[in-house]
FIZAPA-186717 format. One record per residue (C-alpha): residue number from 1; residue in one letter; x, y, z. Coordinates in Angstrom, 1 decimal. Layout:
residues N
nr:rest:X:Y:Z
NUM:A:X:Y:Z
...
//
This chain:
residues 333
nr:rest:X:Y:Z
1:M:59.6:85.4:132.9
2:T:60.1:87.6:129.9
3:A:61.8:86.4:126.8
4:K:65.3:87.7:126.2
5:K:65.3:90.6:123.8
6:K:66.8:89.8:120.4
7:P:69.7:92.0:119.4
8:K:69.0:94.4:116.6
9:V:71.2:93.4:113.6
10:Y:71.4:95.6:110.5
11:I:72.5:93.8:107.3
12:T:73.7:96.1:104.5
13:R:73.2:93.8:101.4
14:K:71.0:91.0:100.2
15:L:72.3:87.6:101.5
16:P:71.3:84.1:100.5
17:D:67.7:83.3:101.5
18:A:68.8:80.5:103.9
19:V:71.1:82.9:105.7
20:E:68.5:85.7:105.9
21:T:65.8:83.3:107.2
22:R:68.2:82.1:110.0
23:M:69.1:85.7:110.8
24:R:65.4:86.6:111.2
25:E:64.8:83.6:113.5
26:L:67.7:84.4:115.8
27:F:67.9:88.2:115.7
28:D:65.8:91.4:115.2
29:A:67.3:91.6:111.7
30:E:66.8:94.4:109.2
31:L:67.4:93.0:105.7
32:N:68.2:94.7:102.4
33:I:65.7:93.0:100.1
34:D:66.5:95.1:97.0
35:D:70.3:94.7:97.4
36:A:71.0:98.4:96.7
37:P:74.2:99.6:98.4
38:R:73.4:101.6:101.5
39:S:74.2:105.3:101.5
40:V:76.3:107.0:104.1
41:P:73.3:108.6:105.8
42:E:71.6:105.1:105.9
43:L:74.7:103.6:107.5
44:V:74.9:106.4:110.0
45:A:71.3:105.9:111.0
46:A:72.0:102.2:111.3
47:V:75.0:102.4:113.6
48:R:73.2:104.9:115.8
49:T:70.4:102.3:116.6
50:A:71.6:98.8:115.8
51:D:73.5:96.5:118.2
52:V:75.3:94.7:115.4
53:L:76.3:95.9:111.9
54:V:76.7:93.3:109.1
55:P:78.5:95.0:106.3
56:T:80.2:93.6:103.1
57:V:83.2:94.6:101.1
58:T:81.1:97.2:99.3
59:D:80.6:99.2:102.4
60:R:83.1:101.7:103.7
61:I:83.1:101.5:107.4
62:D:85.6:104.3:108.2
63:A:86.5:106.2:111.3
64:A:83.9:108.9:110.6
65:L:81.1:106.4:110.4
66:I:82.3:104.5:113.5
67:D:82.4:107.7:115.5
68:E:78.7:108.1:114.8
69:A:77.9:104.7:116.4
70:G:75.7:104.8:119.5
71:P:76.7:103.2:122.8
72:Q:74.7:100.1:122.0
73:M:76.8:99.3:118.9
74:K:79.3:96.7:120.0
75:L:79.9:94.4:117.0
76:I:80.7:94.8:113.3
77:A:80.3:91.2:112.0
78:S:81.5:91.6:108.4
79:F:80.2:89.3:105.7
80:S:83.7:89.1:104.1
81:N:87.1:87.5:104.3
82:G:89.1:90.8:104.0
83:T:88.6:93.7:106.3
84:D:90.3:96.5:104.4
85:H:86.9:98.2:104.1
86:I:86.7:98.6:107.9
87:D:88.9:100.9:110.1
88:V:89.6:98.2:112.7
89:E:91.7:100.6:114.8
90:A:88.9:103.1:115.0
91:A:86.5:100.4:116.0
92:A:88.8:99.2:118.8
93:R:89.1:102.8:120.1
94:K:85.3:102.9:120.2
95:G:85.1:99.6:122.0
96:I:83.5:97.8:119.0
97:T:84.6:94.2:118.1
98:V:85.2:93.4:114.5
99:T:84.8:89.9:113.0
100:N:85.2:88.4:109.5
101:T:84.5:85.2:107.7
102:P:87.9:83.5:106.9
103:N:88.7:80.1:105.4
104:V:85.5:79.6:103.5
105:L:86.4:81.2:100.2
106:T:89.8:79.6:99.7
107:E:88.9:76.9:97.3
108:D:86.4:78.9:95.3
109:T:88.8:81.8:94.8
110:A:91.6:79.4:93.9
111:D:89.4:77.7:91.3
112:M:88.7:81.0:89.6
113:T:92.3:82.0:89.8
114:M:93.2:78.8:88.0
115:A:90.4:79.5:85.4
116:L:92.0:82.9:84.6
117:I:95.5:81.3:84.5
118:L:94.1:79.0:81.8
119:A:91.8:81.6:80.0
120:V:94.4:84.3:79.3
121:P:97.2:82.4:77.6
122:R:94.7:80.1:75.8
123:R:92.6:83.0:74.6
124:L:89.3:81.5:75.8
125:G:87.5:84.8:75.9
126:E:88.4:85.6:72.3
127:G:87.4:82.2:71.1
128:A:84.0:82.3:72.8
129:R:83.2:85.8:71.4
130:I:83.9:84.7:67.9
131:L:81.1:82.2:68.1
132:T:78.6:84.5:69.9
133:D:79.4:87.9:68.5
134:K:80.0:86.9:64.8
135:P:77.8:83.8:64.3
136:G:78.4:82.0:61.0
137:E:81.8:83.6:60.4
138:W:83.9:80.8:61.8
139:A:85.4:79.0:58.9
140:G:86.4:75.9:60.8
141:W:89.6:74.5:62.3
142:S:93.0:75.7:61.0
143:P:96.5:74.8:62.0
144:T:97.6:78.3:62.7
145:W:94.4:80.0:63.9
146:M:93.8:81.2:67.5
147:L:97.2:80.0:68.7
148:G:97.7:80.6:72.4
149:R:100.5:79.7:74.9
150:R:101.0:76.4:76.6
151:I:101.0:76.6:80.4
152:H:102.5:73.2:81.2
153:G:106.1:73.6:82.1
154:K:105.9:77.3:82.7
155:R:106.8:79.1:86.0
156:I:104.1:80.7:88.1
157:G:105.1:83.3:90.7
158:I:102.5:83.6:93.5
159:V:102.5:86.9:95.4
160:G:101.1:86.1:98.8
161:M:101.4:82.4:99.9
162:G:98.5:82.4:102.4
163:R:95.6:79.9:102.2
164:I:94.4:81.1:98.8
165:G:98.0:81.3:97.4
166:T:98.7:77.8:98.6
167:A:95.5:76.5:97.1
168:V:96.4:78.1:93.8
169:A:99.8:76.6:94.0
170:R:98.3:73.1:94.4
171:R:96.2:73.5:91.4
172:A:99.0:75.0:89.3
173:K:101.3:72.1:90.2
174:A:98.7:69.7:89.0
175:F:98.7:71.5:85.6
176:G:102.5:71.1:85.4
177:L:103.5:74.5:86.4
178:S:106.7:75.1:88.4
179:I:105.8:76.9:91.7
180:H:107.6:80.1:92.8
181:Y:106.4:82.4:95.5
182:H:107.1:85.5:97.5
183:N:105.6:86.0:100.9
184:R:106.4:88.0:104.1
185:K:107.8:84.8:105.5
186:R:108.6:81.4:104.2
187:V:105.9:78.8:104.3
188:N:106.1:75.5:106.3
189:P:108.9:73.3:104.9
190:A:106.4:70.4:104.5
191:V:104.2:72.6:102.3
192:E:107.2:73.8:100.3
193:D:108.3:70.2:99.8
194:E:104.8:69.1:98.8
195:L:104.6:71.8:96.2
196:E:108.3:71.7:95.2
197:A:108.1:75.4:95.6
198:T:110.9:77.9:95.3
199:Y:110.8:80.8:97.8
200:W:112.0:84.2:96.7
201:E:112.8:86.7:99.4
202:S:113.0:89.4:96.7
203:L:109.8:90.0:94.9
204:D:111.7:91.9:92.2
205:Q:113.9:88.9:91.4
206:M:110.9:86.6:91.2
207:L:108.9:88.8:88.9
208:A:111.7:88.9:86.4
209:R:111.9:85.1:86.1
210:V:108.4:83.8:86.0
211:D:105.9:83.4:83.1
212:I:102.7:83.9:85.1
213:V:102.1:86.1:88.1
214:S:99.2:85.4:90.4
215:I:98.3:88.1:93.0
216:N:96.9:86.5:96.1
217:C:97.9:88.9:98.9
218:P:95.5:91.0:101.0
219:S:95.0:94.8:100.5
220:T:96.9:96.7:103.2
221:P:98.8:100.0:103.2
222:A:101.9:98.0:102.6
223:T:100.5:96.2:99.5
224:F:99.0:99.3:97.9
225:H:100.4:99.4:94.3
226:L:102.8:96.6:95.3
227:I:102.9:95.8:91.6
228:S:104.0:99.2:90.6
229:A:105.3:100.6:87.3
230:R:108.8:99.7:88.2
231:R:107.8:96.1:89.0
232:L:105.6:95.7:86.0
233:A:108.7:96.7:83.9
234:L:110.5:93.7:85.4
235:L:108.1:91.2:83.8
236:Q:109.1:89.4:80.6
237:P:107.1:90.5:77.5
238:T:105.7:86.9:77.3
239:A:104.4:87.1:80.9
240:Y:100.8:87.1:82.1
241:L:99.4:88.7:85.3
242:V:96.3:87.4:87.1
243:N:94.7:89.3:90.0
244:T:91.9:87.8:92.1
245:A:92.9:89.6:95.3
246:R:92.2:93.3:95.4
247:G:92.4:95.8:92.6
248:D:94.6:98.3:94.4
249:V:97.5:95.9:94.8
250:V:98.3:96.6:91.1
251:D:98.8:100.0:89.7
252:E:96.0:99.7:87.2
253:T:97.0:102.7:85.1
254:Q:100.5:101.4:84.6
255:L:99.2:97.9:83.9
256:I:97.0:99.3:81.1
257:K:100.1:101.1:79.7
258:C:102.1:97.9:79.7
259:L:99.4:95.9:78.0
260:R:98.8:98.6:75.3
261:E:102.5:98.8:74.6
262:G:103.0:95.0:74.5
263:K:105.4:94.9:77.4
264:I:103.5:92.0:78.9
265:A:101.5:89.4:77.0
266:G:98.1:89.7:78.8
267:A:96.2:89.8:82.1
268:G:93.2:88.2:83.8
269:L:91.4:90.5:86.3
270:D:88.6:89.8:88.7
271:V:89.2:92.9:90.7
272:F:89.7:96.6:89.9
273:E:91.0:99.7:91.6
274:N:87.8:101.7:91.5
275:E:85.1:99.0:91.7
276:P:82.4:98.9:90.6
277:A:83.8:101.2:87.9
278:V:86.0:99.5:85.3
279:N:88.4:101.6:83.3
280:P:87.1:101.9:79.7
281:K:90.7:101.3:78.5
282:L:90.6:97.9:80.1
283:V:87.3:97.1:78.4
284:K:88.9:98.1:75.1
285:L:91.9:95.8:75.8
286:A:89.4:93.0:76.6
287:N:87.7:93.5:73.2
288:E:91.2:93.3:71.6
289:G:91.9:90.0:73.4
290:K:94.6:91.3:75.6
291:V:92.8:90.8:78.9
292:V:90.1:88.7:80.4
293:L:87.8:90.7:82.8
294:L:85.4:89.2:85.4
295:P:83.1:91.2:87.7
296:H:84.6:90.3:91.1
297:M:83.1:86.8:91.1
298:S:86.0:84.6:92.1
299:S:84.3:83.7:95.5
300:A:80.8:83.7:94.1
301:T:79.4:80.2:94.8
302:I:76.2:79.3:96.6
303:E:78.1:77.1:99.0
304:G:80.6:79.8:99.8
305:R:78.1:82.5:100.5
306:I:76.0:80.3:102.8
307:D:79.2:79.3:104.6
308:M:80.0:83.0:105.0
309:G:76.6:83.6:106.4
310:D:76.9:80.8:108.9
311:K:80.2:82.3:110.2
312:V:78.5:85.7:110.6
313:I:75.7:84.1:112.6
314:I:78.2:82.1:114.8
315:N:80.2:85.3:115.4
316:I:77.1:87.2:116.5
317:R:75.7:84.5:118.7
318:T:79.0:83.9:120.4
319:F:79.5:87.6:121.1
320:I:75.9:88.2:122.3
321:D:76.4:85.2:124.7
322:G:79.3:87.0:126.2
323:H:82.2:85.0:124.7
324:R:85.0:86.0:122.3
325:P:83.8:85.4:118.7
326:P:85.9:82.8:116.8
327:N:86.7:85.2:114.0
328:R:87.7:88.3:115.8
329:V:89.9:90.7:113.9
330:L:92.5:92.5:116.0
331:P:93.9:95.9:115.2
332:G:97.1:95.7:113.2
333:R:96.5:92.2:112.0
//
């Protein structure tokens, strides 16, 4: 009896060693050892020959690429929570199943969101740079030096009260913040009671009344520039904005304009509209202490990445065995 042929799996980026080792054990896996982003021609060649594609959020899996897929390509098992980088509808038309890795990055992302909520009003970035960029110039403690803003007792407005938004709310409540949120639909009453949260059906009305705005919604056509110039103008001049979701949810050009003109107090950003490029004007604002910038690292923990890899493997194995994978993404969802 001949051994069952292993499915050919093409992995677009470097994954944790433990995940790659398991991939090689189970599949005919092609790894990306140097971690350089794959070019479009390389991705085209991959989908023409591989059985399974394992992309990440840095890979654009659009309709044109999917149309190039050979008949053997039946699964796109994304190493990601979001799937905005994949044309799920085009995949469905081609008979290709799409999966993702949900529920493993919630706590890590919420931790980093809370870190930015603390860092921006309390001027942590500025304070750290004074000691590292200008050693020896710190004259010591002073009653009026490096004054920031207290967050205890303030109102936080969470845009997108899904798993991550709810986890952020739990952390924020522990820090003494009053929880306000806007969502497509109201959360479970038990969760709302636990968090003592106020639901706002109108995003505009909520934005005008909170001290900190946390963006935690997915990137979809409906959320593109959800935080527009008009909505940014609704914020109080003492308000802060934190985004650990997706860069295109916020109109970055207008956010920069508001920050430069002092129309809002500051921002903490882990994501950007044109990643990996970061607008030089944002960098300048960071050097001036008006924003804190992070390189899309809110989900970057060893544990989280290994958990993501485990989900990818489970999705592939379940699909190859002829069953519906647990994390299938349906068109329009």
